[in-house]
N, C-alpha and C positions, 0 to 999 in steps of 0.2 A: 557505507565508514567509512568515519570521521579519523580522514589522519595527519593533521595540523585541530589541534586542540585550541587554536585562536580561534576557527568559526565556531560563531557566533548563533548563527541563522540558522536554518537552510526552508527551504522549499516545494513548495508541492498543490495539487490540486487536488480537491476535497467533491467528489457529486453526491451526490442530494438526484431520488432517482425519488418522480412523481406518486410513483404506483405504490414505495416504498418495500420493489424487493428490485433486487439485488440475482446477480449469473447464480451466483452461489454463497454463504456462507459456513461461515466456522465459530463453532464452538470446543471450548475447551473441557470433558469430562477425567477429572482422573487423572493425565497426565495421557487424553486421548486426546485426536483430534478429529471431528466430527464435525463432518460435512450433508446440509441440507443444498435444494436447489434452490432457486428461484425464478427469473424470471433473468425476462434479459433487458440491459439500461436501453429507451429510447429514447426517453422523454423526464429531464430533470434541468436541473441550477449546477452549474461550479464555479469554484471561488479558489483563486489560487491564495495558500496558509503560508504565513512568511512563522516560522516562533526557533524560541530557543531550541537546537537538538535537546535537548536535555527536558524536555514538555513536550516529545514525539510520546510517548506515555504515557502522559495523564489526557494527551489530546486522545489518542487511537484509544483507549479509554469510556469517555464519555462520546464517541460515536456512536447515532441511533440504529434502527432499521429502516436499512436501503442507504443507509451512505455508500461513502466509500472512497477508497483514497488509489489515486497512483504518482506511478513518477513525473510523470512528465507534466509540463507549462506551458497554457498556452502567448505564447509570442504579442498579439497584440490584443489583447481583455483582460481585465482582473478578476472579473465575475459575467455570468452573465445565463444562459438556455440555450437547450440541446431541444431538439436538431437545428433552431433557429436563429441561434447567430455563432455554434458550429457541433460540430457533426464528435461525437467521442474519438480519435484518429487518429494515427503516429504522429502525421503529415501535421497538424491543429496546435499537437500537445508531445513537440519533439521534447524527449529528455530534456532538464536544463542545466547546463554550463557552470551553475553553479553547486555549489551544497546542495544534497536532500539526499532522498529515501531511497535503498534498492529495494523490493519488493518482491518476495521470492517464494513466484508460487509453485503449490506446492501435491498443488493434484492430481501428480500418479506416484503420491510415496506412498502405496502401496504395490509399487513398483521395485519401494527399493531394498534387497534384501539388510535388513537389518535395520531400518529405521523403524521403528512402529512405535514411537515417541516422539514429543517435541525436545525433549532434553537429545536426543538419539542424532535428532535429523540437526540438532546447534555441531552435536557431535563434530559429524559430517561436513555438516558447509567448514564450517573451523580446519579441516583435511584441509576443503579445499580453498581456504584460501585464511595459512594461518591469520591474521589481522584481525580480521573479524573477533580475535579471540575477548580483545579489551574492548568489542559494541557488546555484545553480546551475555 
């Protein structure tokens, strides 16, 4: 959430699975989230991404199979390979103390009454945190 419009850059980590499979993938079809299962991430590269927050939608749309982003930032390495340089753990990739992204995992979307589409999810999140309305 961008509370201060002075913030120009956000940071997060992009991983690229060497096997081009991630734990899960989502597609949006006719307003419905469609989940498909891939594999677990064990081997690949990572890179800290610093972009203007206004570029995030374009960045996400440019991602390819096997690529995914996480909120955490490696504290010592800008880029590297897993598992030789680092393993993907919350200890090695803690949340950034600077502006970043909030990733909302919707694995259990079917468990929420009245949340049947992306619009329903956005509405529910805005009810939880009204300040999200200005960034969604």
